[in-house]
MARLUM-657771 format. One record per residue (C-alpha): residue number from 1; x, y, z. Coordinates in Angstrom, 2 decimals. Example, Ala and Ser with C-alpha at 12.3 -4.5 7.8 and 13.67 -1.06 7.14 Angstrom:
2
+------+---------+---------+---------+
| rodo |      c1 |      c2 |      c3 |
+------+---------+---------+---------+
|    1 |   12.30 |   -4.50 |    7.80 |
|    2 |   13.67 |   -1.06 |    7.14 |
+------+---------+---------+---------+
This chain:
400
+------+---------+---------+---------+
| rodo |      c1 |      c2 |      c3 |
+------+---------+---------+---------+
|    1 |  100.07 |   52.41 |  -67.19 |
|    2 |  102.88 |   50.58 |  -65.37 |
|    3 |  103.65 |   47.09 |  -66.96 |
|    4 |  103.15 |   45.34 |  -63.49 |
|    5 |   99.46 |   46.82 |  -63.13 |
|    6 |   97.13 |   44.73 |  -65.36 |
|    7 |   93.79 |   43.10 |  -65.16 |
|    8 |   91.64 |   40.27 |  -66.81 |
|    9 |   87.97 |   39.46 |  -66.92 |
|   10 |   86.32 |   36.66 |  -67.72 |
|   11 |   82.61 |   35.11 |  -67.99 |
|   12 |   80.68 |   32.06 |  -68.52 |
|   13 |   76.90 |   31.38 |  -68.93 |
|   14 |   77.02 |   27.48 |  -68.85 |
|   15 |   74.23 |   26.21 |  -67.07 |
|   16 |   76.48 |   24.20 |  -64.61 |
|   17 |   78.30 |   26.22 |  -62.08 |
|   18 |   80.96 |   23.60 |  -61.76 |
|   19 |   81.73 |   24.26 |  -65.29 |
|   20 |   81.14 |   27.90 |  -65.63 |
|   21 |   83.25 |   29.01 |  -62.64 |
|   22 |   86.48 |   27.50 |  -63.84 |
|   23 |   85.80 |   28.80 |  -67.59 |
|   24 |   85.22 |   32.41 |  -66.23 |
|   25 |   88.47 |   31.95 |  -64.37 |
|   26 |   90.40 |   30.68 |  -67.29 |
|   27 |   89.03 |   33.56 |  -69.39 |
|   28 |   90.23 |   36.01 |  -67.06 |
|   29 |   93.55 |   34.53 |  -66.64 |
|   30 |   93.94 |   34.56 |  -70.32 |
|   31 |   93.23 |   38.19 |  -70.48 |
|   32 |   95.52 |   38.80 |  -67.48 |
|   33 |   98.32 |   37.12 |  -69.45 |
|   34 |   99.17 |   34.81 |  -66.41 |
|   35 |   97.80 |   32.07 |  -64.19 |
|   36 |   94.87 |   32.94 |  -61.91 |
|   37 |   96.92 |   32.14 |  -59.08 |
|   38 |   99.57 |   34.98 |  -59.79 |
|   39 |   96.74 |   37.56 |  -59.37 |
|   40 |   97.03 |   39.55 |  -56.33 |
|   41 |   92.97 |   40.32 |  -56.16 |
|   42 |   90.36 |   38.35 |  -57.61 |
|   43 |   86.88 |   39.48 |  -57.45 |
|   44 |   83.92 |   37.10 |  -58.39 |
|   45 |   80.03 |   37.55 |  -58.94 |
|   46 |   77.87 |   34.62 |  -59.18 |
|   47 |   74.43 |   34.65 |  -60.54 |
|   48 |   71.60 |   33.60 |  -58.06 |
|   49 |   70.17 |   31.65 |  -61.06 |
|   50 |   72.39 |   28.66 |  -60.02 |
|   51 |   70.33 |   28.36 |  -56.86 |
|   52 |   71.69 |   25.90 |  -54.14 |
|   53 |   74.72 |   25.19 |  -56.01 |
|   54 |   75.95 |   28.70 |  -55.26 |
|   55 |   76.99 |   28.50 |  -51.84 |
|   56 |   79.09 |   25.33 |  -52.20 |
|   57 |   80.99 |   26.90 |  -54.97 |
|   58 |   81.85 |   29.93 |  -53.25 |
|   59 |   82.97 |   28.18 |  -50.29 |
|   60 |   85.74 |   26.78 |  -52.55 |
|   61 |   86.34 |   29.82 |  -54.40 |
|   62 |   89.88 |   30.76 |  -52.89 |
|   63 |   91.29 |   27.37 |  -53.54 |
|   64 |   90.05 |   27.43 |  -57.24 |
|   65 |   91.21 |   30.77 |  -57.97 |
|   66 |   94.29 |   30.76 |  -55.82 |
|   67 |   94.71 |   34.55 |  -55.92 |
|   68 |   96.45 |   36.27 |  -52.92 |
|   69 |   93.11 |   38.12 |  -51.94 |
|   70 |   89.61 |   36.83 |  -52.94 |
|   71 |   86.36 |   38.56 |  -52.39 |
|   72 |   82.89 |   37.79 |  -54.01 |
|   73 |   79.08 |   37.95 |  -53.98 |
|   74 |   76.01 |   36.44 |  -55.18 |
|   75 |   74.07 |   38.51 |  -57.63 |
|   76 |   70.86 |   39.10 |  -59.52 |
|   77 |   72.88 |   39.61 |  -62.68 |
|   78 |   76.39 |   40.06 |  -63.65 |
|   79 |   78.44 |   41.93 |  -66.13 |
|   80 |   81.75 |   41.36 |  -67.90 |
|   81 |   83.61 |   43.28 |  -70.43 |
|   82 |   81.07 |   44.89 |  -72.65 |
|   83 |   78.30 |   42.64 |  -71.87 |
|   84 |   75.37 |   42.42 |  -69.30 |
|   85 |   74.07 |   39.24 |  -68.28 |
|   86 |   70.75 |   40.06 |  -66.89 |
|   87 |   68.89 |   36.69 |  -67.04 |
|   88 |   69.59 |   33.24 |  -66.53 |
|   89 |   72.95 |   31.69 |  -65.10 |
|   90 |   76.20 |   33.85 |  -65.44 |
|   91 |   79.47 |   33.89 |  -63.35 |
|   92 |   82.01 |   36.97 |  -64.03 |
|   93 |   85.57 |   36.86 |  -62.48 |
|   94 |   87.88 |   39.89 |  -62.28 |
|   95 |   91.70 |   39.36 |  -61.66 |
|   96 |   94.21 |   42.11 |  -61.00 |
|   97 |   97.89 |   41.89 |  -61.08 |
|   98 |   99.27 |   44.74 |  -58.76 |
|   99 |  102.52 |   43.76 |  -56.93 |
|  100 |  103.36 |   47.23 |  -55.70 |
|  101 |   99.81 |   47.57 |  -54.12 |
|  102 |   98.79 |   47.23 |  -50.46 |
|  103 |   95.71 |   45.00 |  -50.06 |
|  104 |   93.97 |   44.51 |  -46.80 |
|  105 |   90.99 |   42.18 |  -46.74 |
|  106 |   88.12 |   42.90 |  -44.38 |
|  107 |   85.06 |   40.94 |  -43.05 |
|  108 |   82.70 |   42.88 |  -40.94 |
|  109 |   79.60 |   41.77 |  -38.82 |
|  110 |   77.23 |   44.10 |  -37.27 |
|  111 |   76.39 |   43.50 |  -33.61 |
|  112 |   73.97 |   44.82 |  -31.18 |
|  113 |   75.02 |   45.62 |  -27.65 |
|  114 |   73.51 |   47.35 |  -24.66 |
|  115 |   75.46 |   50.21 |  -25.82 |
|  116 |   74.37 |   50.16 |  -29.50 |
|  117 |   75.47 |   48.73 |  -32.82 |
|  118 |   79.00 |   47.83 |  -33.31 |
|  119 |   81.04 |   46.83 |  -36.28 |
|  120 |   83.07 |   43.58 |  -35.47 |
|  121 |   86.10 |   43.37 |  -37.76 |
|  122 |   86.48 |   47.18 |  -38.06 |
|  123 |   88.96 |   48.51 |  -38.17 |
|  124 |   90.80 |   45.49 |  -39.68 |
|  125 |   93.13 |   43.53 |  -37.60 |
|  126 |   95.47 |   40.70 |  -38.19 |
|  127 |   95.50 |   37.00 |  -36.78 |
|  128 |   96.92 |   38.05 |  -33.63 |
|  129 |   94.31 |   40.83 |  -32.98 |
|  130 |   96.71 |   43.79 |  -33.65 |
|  131 |   95.78 |   46.63 |  -35.91 |
|  132 |   96.56 |   46.29 |  -39.54 |
|  133 |   98.98 |   48.94 |  -41.17 |
|  134 |   96.96 |   51.66 |  -43.22 |
|  135 |   97.60 |   51.63 |  -46.90 |
|  136 |   98.89 |   54.87 |  -48.48 |
|  137 |   95.75 |   56.71 |  -50.16 |
|  138 |   93.57 |   53.82 |  -49.78 |
|  139 |   90.02 |   53.24 |  -51.08 |
|  140 |   87.73 |   50.59 |  -49.89 |
|  141 |   85.80 |   48.10 |  -52.14 |
|  142 |   83.05 |   47.04 |  -50.17 |
|  143 |   80.44 |   44.03 |  -50.65 |
|  144 |   77.42 |   44.05 |  -48.10 |
|  145 |   74.48 |   42.13 |  -47.25 |
|  146 |   71.32 |   44.19 |  -47.43 |
|  147 |   69.23 |   42.24 |  -44.83 |
|  148 |   71.91 |   42.34 |  -42.02 |
|  149 |   74.35 |   45.33 |  -42.63 |
|  150 |   73.38 |   48.98 |  -41.73 |
|  151 |   75.50 |   50.55 |  -44.51 |
|  152 |   74.38 |   53.96 |  -43.74 |
|  153 |   75.61 |   53.58 |  -40.19 |
|  154 |   78.87 |   52.04 |  -41.32 |
|  155 |   79.32 |   55.35 |  -43.83 |
|  156 |   78.67 |   57.55 |  -40.85 |
|  157 |   81.51 |   55.79 |  -38.80 |
|  158 |   83.86 |   55.92 |  -41.68 |
|  159 |   83.08 |   59.75 |  -41.87 |
|  160 |   84.06 |   60.24 |  -38.33 |
|  161 |   87.10 |   57.93 |  -38.24 |
|  162 |   88.48 |   58.11 |  -41.87 |
|  163 |   86.68 |   61.14 |  -43.71 |
|  164 |   89.26 |   60.89 |  -46.55 |
|  165 |   88.64 |   57.13 |  -47.48 |
|  166 |   86.45 |   56.59 |  -50.57 |
|  167 |   84.12 |   53.46 |  -50.61 |
|  168 |   83.02 |   51.80 |  -53.74 |
|  169 |   80.84 |   48.95 |  -53.99 |
|  170 |   77.46 |   47.55 |  -53.74 |
|  171 |   74.66 |   45.52 |  -51.89 |
|  172 |   74.49 |   41.92 |  -52.65 |
|  173 |   71.40 |   40.92 |  -54.78 |
|  174 |   69.97 |   37.64 |  -55.70 |
|  175 |   68.92 |   36.62 |  -52.03 |
|  176 |   65.27 |   37.03 |  -51.42 |
|  177 |   65.32 |   36.71 |  -47.49 |
|  178 |   67.86 |   36.94 |  -44.68 |
|  179 |   70.73 |   34.47 |  -45.00 |
|  180 |   69.90 |   34.23 |  -48.94 |
|  181 |   73.21 |   35.92 |  -50.03 |
|  182 |   76.68 |   34.43 |  -49.83 |
|  183 |   79.70 |   36.69 |  -49.46 |
|  184 |   83.21 |   35.49 |  -49.68 |
|  185 |   86.55 |   36.99 |  -48.01 |
|  186 |   89.51 |   34.70 |  -48.62 |
|  187 |   88.71 |   31.15 |  -47.76 |
|  188 |   85.57 |   31.88 |  -45.58 |
|  189 |   82.00 |   32.57 |  -46.69 |
|  190 |   79.30 |   34.67 |  -44.89 |
|  191 |   75.59 |   35.09 |  -45.24 |
|  192 |   75.57 |   38.17 |  -43.39 |
|  193 |   77.72 |   41.22 |  -42.83 |
|  194 |   80.12 |   42.70 |  -45.40 |
|  195 |   83.54 |   41.80 |  -46.91 |
|  196 |   85.72 |   43.96 |  -48.88 |
|  197 |   89.43 |   44.93 |  -49.48 |
|  198 |   91.41 |   48.12 |  -48.78 |
|  199 |   93.39 |   49.03 |  -51.99 |
|  200 |   96.48 |   51.27 |  -51.74 |
|  201 |  100.09 |   51.72 |  -52.14 |
|  202 |  101.16 |   51.35 |  -55.60 |
|  203 |   97.56 |   51.34 |  -57.12 |
|  204 |   94.83 |   53.57 |  -56.57 |
|  205 |   91.07 |   53.33 |  -57.22 |
|  206 |   89.31 |   56.35 |  -59.02 |
|  207 |   85.70 |   56.44 |  -58.30 |
|  208 |   83.02 |   57.52 |  -61.04 |
|  209 |   79.65 |   57.89 |  -59.61 |
|  210 |   76.79 |   58.51 |  -62.16 |
|  211 |   73.35 |   59.12 |  -60.49 |
|  212 |   71.78 |   59.18 |  -63.74 |
|  213 |   69.86 |   62.52 |  -63.34 |
|  214 |   70.03 |   65.86 |  -64.90 |
|  215 |   69.13 |   69.08 |  -63.22 |
|  216 |   66.21 |   71.41 |  -64.25 |
|  217 |   65.72 |   75.17 |  -63.23 |
|  218 |   68.45 |   76.80 |  -61.13 |
|  219 |   69.96 |   76.25 |  -57.75 |
|  220 |   68.22 |   77.49 |  -54.66 |
|  221 |   69.37 |   78.04 |  -50.96 |
|  222 |   67.47 |   76.39 |  -48.54 |
|  223 |   66.24 |   79.12 |  -46.23 |
|  224 |   64.10 |   77.00 |  -43.93 |
|  225 |   64.10 |   73.29 |  -43.25 |
|  226 |   63.42 |   70.72 |  -40.58 |
|  227 |   64.81 |   67.06 |  -40.62 |
|  228 |   63.90 |   65.78 |  -44.24 |
|  229 |   61.31 |   68.61 |  -44.90 |
|  230 |   62.23 |   71.59 |  -47.22 |
|  231 |   60.06 |   74.52 |  -46.08 |
|  232 |   61.61 |   77.49 |  -47.97 |
|  233 |   63.78 |   77.89 |  -51.04 |
|  234 |   65.32 |   81.23 |  -51.52 |
|  235 |   62.75 |   82.75 |  -49.03 |
|  236 |   59.49 |   81.32 |  -50.51 |
|  237 |   57.57 |   78.10 |  -50.07 |
|  238 |   59.46 |   75.30 |  -51.58 |
|  239 |   56.46 |   73.99 |  -53.48 |
|  240 |   55.97 |   77.53 |  -55.03 |
|  241 |   59.69 |   77.35 |  -56.13 |
|  242 |   59.02 |   74.00 |  -57.79 |
|  243 |   55.83 |   75.31 |  -59.64 |
|  244 |   58.06 |   78.19 |  -60.98 |
|  245 |   60.70 |   75.76 |  -62.48 |
|  246 |   57.83 |   73.51 |  -63.71 |
|  247 |   56.40 |   76.40 |  -65.62 |
|  248 |   59.70 |   77.13 |  -67.45 |
|  249 |   60.01 |   73.51 |  -68.50 |
|  250 |   59.49 |   71.91 |  -72.03 |
|  251 |   56.45 |   69.69 |  -72.22 |
|  252 |   58.67 |   66.39 |  -71.96 |
|  253 |   60.43 |   67.54 |  -68.88 |
|  254 |   57.06 |   68.54 |  -67.19 |
|  255 |   56.11 |   64.80 |  -67.85 |
|  256 |   59.45 |   63.69 |  -66.25 |
|  257 |   58.76 |   65.80 |  -62.95 |
|  258 |   55.20 |   64.00 |  -62.58 |
|  259 |   56.84 |   60.70 |  -62.63 |
|  260 |   60.74 |   61.09 |  -61.61 |
|  261 |   61.22 |   64.18 |  -59.54 |
|  262 |   64.40 |   64.29 |  -57.40 |
|  263 |   66.26 |   66.98 |  -55.56 |
|  264 |   70.09 |   67.30 |  -55.47 |
|  265 |   71.99 |   68.60 |  -52.41 |
|  266 |   75.38 |   70.13 |  -53.21 |
|  267 |   78.42 |   68.08 |  -52.13 |
|  268 |   80.28 |   71.22 |  -51.50 |
|  269 |   79.23 |   74.73 |  -51.19 |
|  270 |   82.44 |   76.29 |  -52.31 |
|  271 |   81.39 |   76.36 |  -55.99 |
|  272 |   80.01 |   79.24 |  -58.06 |
|  273 |   78.64 |   76.59 |  -60.68 |
|  274 |   77.43 |   73.36 |  -60.50 |
|  275 |   77.91 |   70.41 |  -62.91 |
|  276 |   77.58 |   66.53 |  -63.23 |
|  277 |   78.72 |   64.63 |  -60.01 |
|  278 |   78.42 |   67.83 |  -57.92 |
|  279 |   74.96 |   66.83 |  -56.19 |
|  280 |   73.84 |   63.97 |  -54.01 |
|  281 |   70.62 |   63.18 |  -55.63 |
|  282 |   67.50 |   61.87 |  -53.57 |
|  283 |   64.01 |   61.49 |  -54.28 |
|  284 |   61.10 |   64.08 |  -53.67 |
|  285 |   58.69 |   61.99 |  -51.60 |
|  286 |   55.76 |   64.28 |  -51.36 |
|  287 |   54.52 |   67.76 |  -51.11 |
|  288 |   51.78 |   69.56 |  -49.07 |
|  289 |   49.99 |   72.07 |  -51.21 |
|  290 |   48.64 |   73.80 |  -48.06 |
|  291 |   51.82 |   74.71 |  -46.68 |
|  292 |   54.07 |   74.48 |  -49.49 |
|  293 |   56.36 |   72.06 |  -47.84 |
|  294 |   58.65 |   69.28 |  -49.77 |
|  295 |   59.38 |   66.01 |  -48.12 |
|  296 |   62.55 |   64.46 |  -49.50 |
|  297 |   64.59 |   61.35 |  -48.94 |
|  298 |   67.41 |   62.85 |  -47.13 |
|  299 |   68.08 |   65.17 |  -44.18 |
|  300 |   68.48 |   68.78 |  -44.94 |
|  301 |   69.37 |   72.08 |  -43.28 |
|  302 |   69.16 |   75.64 |  -43.80 |
|  303 |   72.11 |   77.06 |  -46.02 |
|  304 |   72.31 |   74.03 |  -48.38 |
|  305 |   72.18 |   74.56 |  -52.04 |
|  306 |   69.75 |   72.23 |  -53.75 |
|  307 |   68.63 |   71.84 |  -57.40 |
|  308 |   65.64 |   69.92 |  -58.70 |
|  309 |   66.61 |   66.84 |  -61.01 |
|  310 |   64.83 |   64.54 |  -63.41 |
|  311 |   65.76 |   61.01 |  -64.45 |
|  312 |   65.22 |   59.18 |  -67.69 |
|  313 |   67.27 |   56.75 |  -70.08 |
|  314 |   68.62 |   59.69 |  -72.05 |
|  315 |   69.69 |   61.72 |  -68.85 |
|  316 |   71.20 |   58.32 |  -67.41 |
|  317 |   73.21 |   57.95 |  -70.44 |
|  318 |   74.35 |   61.49 |  -70.80 |
|  319 |   75.45 |   61.56 |  -67.32 |
|  320 |   77.42 |   58.46 |  -67.40 |
|  321 |   79.23 |   59.54 |  -70.63 |
|  322 |   80.11 |   62.78 |  -69.23 |
|  323 |   81.46 |   61.33 |  -65.92 |
|  324 |   83.59 |   58.78 |  -67.75 |
|  325 |   84.99 |   61.40 |  -70.21 |
|  326 |   85.84 |   63.67 |  -67.44 |
|  327 |   87.69 |   60.64 |  -65.64 |
|  328 |   89.41 |   59.57 |  -68.84 |
|  329 |   90.94 |   63.26 |  -69.09 |
|  330 |   91.69 |   63.59 |  -65.64 |
|  331 |   94.15 |   60.61 |  -64.97 |
|  332 |   96.14 |   57.58 |  -66.85 |
|  333 |   94.57 |   54.92 |  -68.72 |
|  334 |   93.03 |   52.62 |  -66.26 |
|  335 |   94.20 |   48.83 |  -66.08 |
|  336 |   90.53 |   47.50 |  -65.33 |
|  337 |   87.49 |   48.48 |  -63.86 |
|  338 |   84.72 |   47.05 |  -61.45 |
|  339 |   81.11 |   48.13 |  -62.04 |
|  340 |   78.41 |   48.19 |  -59.45 |
|  341 |   75.14 |   49.15 |  -61.38 |
|  342 |   71.65 |   49.40 |  -59.85 |
|  343 |   69.38 |   46.40 |  -60.58 |
|  344 |   66.70 |   49.05 |  -61.62 |
|  345 |   69.24 |   49.95 |  -64.58 |
|  346 |   70.02 |   47.78 |  -67.41 |
|  347 |   67.06 |   46.99 |  -69.78 |
|  348 |   64.61 |   48.15 |  -66.97 |
|  349 |   65.89 |   51.48 |  -67.86 |
|  350 |   67.38 |   51.44 |  -71.17 |
|  351 |   65.79 |   50.38 |  -74.33 |
|  352 |   69.07 |   48.38 |  -75.72 |
|  353 |   70.76 |   45.82 |  -73.46 |
|  354 |   74.40 |   45.97 |  -72.18 |
|  355 |   74.25 |   50.02 |  -71.78 |
|  356 |   76.60 |   50.56 |  -68.73 |
|  357 |   79.08 |   47.98 |  -70.06 |
|  358 |   79.32 |   49.19 |  -73.49 |
|  359 |   79.16 |   52.81 |  -72.47 |
|  360 |   82.25 |   52.25 |  -70.28 |
|  361 |   83.91 |   50.43 |  -73.29 |
|  362 |   83.04 |   53.05 |  -75.56 |
|  363 |   84.71 |   55.89 |  -73.64 |
|  364 |   87.55 |   54.18 |  -72.07 |
|  365 |   88.14 |   51.29 |  -74.45 |
|  366 |   88.18 |   47.59 |  -74.43 |
|  367 |   88.72 |   47.62 |  -70.42 |
|  368 |   88.83 |   44.47 |  -68.57 |
|  369 |   85.75 |   45.01 |  -66.45 |
|  370 |   83.35 |   43.02 |  -64.20 |
|  371 |   80.40 |   43.65 |  -61.80 |
|  372 |   76.96 |   43.05 |  -60.93 |
|  373 |   73.40 |   44.53 |  -60.58 |
|  374 |   73.12 |   45.74 |  -57.10 |
|  375 |   70.37 |   46.38 |  -54.42 |
|  376 |   72.17 |   49.62 |  -53.62 |
|  377 |   75.69 |   51.07 |  -54.58 |
|  378 |   78.21 |   52.85 |  -52.84 |
|  379 |   80.22 |   55.68 |  -54.00 |
|  380 |   81.49 |   59.32 |  -52.96 |
|  381 |   79.84 |   62.46 |  -53.88 |
|  382 |   82.52 |   64.91 |  -53.14 |
|  383 |   84.16 |   63.97 |  -50.24 |
|  384 |   80.94 |   62.19 |  -48.67 |
|  385 |   80.55 |   58.43 |  -49.10 |
|  386 |   76.81 |   57.57 |  -49.79 |
|  387 |   74.40 |   54.83 |  -50.41 |
|  388 |   72.84 |   55.25 |  -53.85 |
|  389 |   70.02 |   53.92 |  -55.86 |
|  390 |   69.45 |   54.04 |  -59.80 |
|  391 |   73.07 |   54.63 |  -59.82 |
|  392 |   76.29 |   53.15 |  -61.87 |
|  393 |   79.22 |   53.19 |  -59.21 |
|  394 |   82.52 |   52.26 |  -60.85 |
|  395 |   85.95 |   51.62 |  -59.59 |
|  396 |   88.83 |   52.38 |  -62.07 |
|  397 |   92.10 |   50.88 |  -61.07 |
|  398 |   94.98 |   52.99 |  -62.03 |
|  399 |   98.72 |   53.41 |  -60.87 |
|  400 |   99.33 |   55.64 |  -57.92 |
+------+---------+---------+---------+
């Protein structure tokens, strides 16, 4: 890791937000080893438990932190370093010093026009309205409001315009109705749309996307499909293939099939063997016993390779651990991490608290990390950016 690339993360659970926010900033600056104002990027997550105090505090966030680029969001719950704060008030602040990186902050609103929807603010422009220069090997860190921002439409737009741009982030949480979330980009706040920052140049984001599932049975090729319906797998009715898989499972896995059955679509067909991270996992929504058709939570087509999956706490732990070990072996030691964990994880999934935060620390060491529990997570599977659920989507910051 280059000496110039370093991070710090701090948290406070003080009941008063005007105390907690400065305390979290100081703790992050202490770990960073310099003043918060010297940071190139600051990311803040503020628990919605602070109520009506949240929006005024976030409106002044950029002035309080003083970093070159600032983004943030309200959150149902936050995490910092090796702890997760799922209940009660909490603030997490993450600071990064990366002077050789190129940072491009963005704020986007979705607008409806007679010709359809458009994304105002994308691609990013400077104050004069001129296009901003594109960083080298960029990644987009994105925070979006679930009530007003059509993420899947935006991901489809990126797939057309910038198919090699990874996107990591999550849906703001804590707001219970439209306008209930607050997003921050620089000195401005928003109650709709999305904010984020393109990170490139002398720093790189390595995405780690753990969907928490494990495969059962063998992969099949879809031989007949229509929209979100899998009609045939390997030349036979899809439900018949599922019954074959079910018959060969251990009793505990049969119980999981009854309560948490998923189907994974291979991110690439150019593999002889598939492993963790190779499938985009979606739910199995239903089955027609007469026709043998399965309805799934994704659009499918003939020729795709799929495999049935199940999810429980053990598979979620194993999947995250495996992918973090793979990331550790594949690249340099990260300077820090941002974690976007589904609000269906935490103690709603695992018996012990702090699971994802401690798993990250156990595998990668005492990494400056911050994040929040989101209402949907963004992260690439293969080259395809996706909106996920029940996922831990992690951005590891490392030198380019």
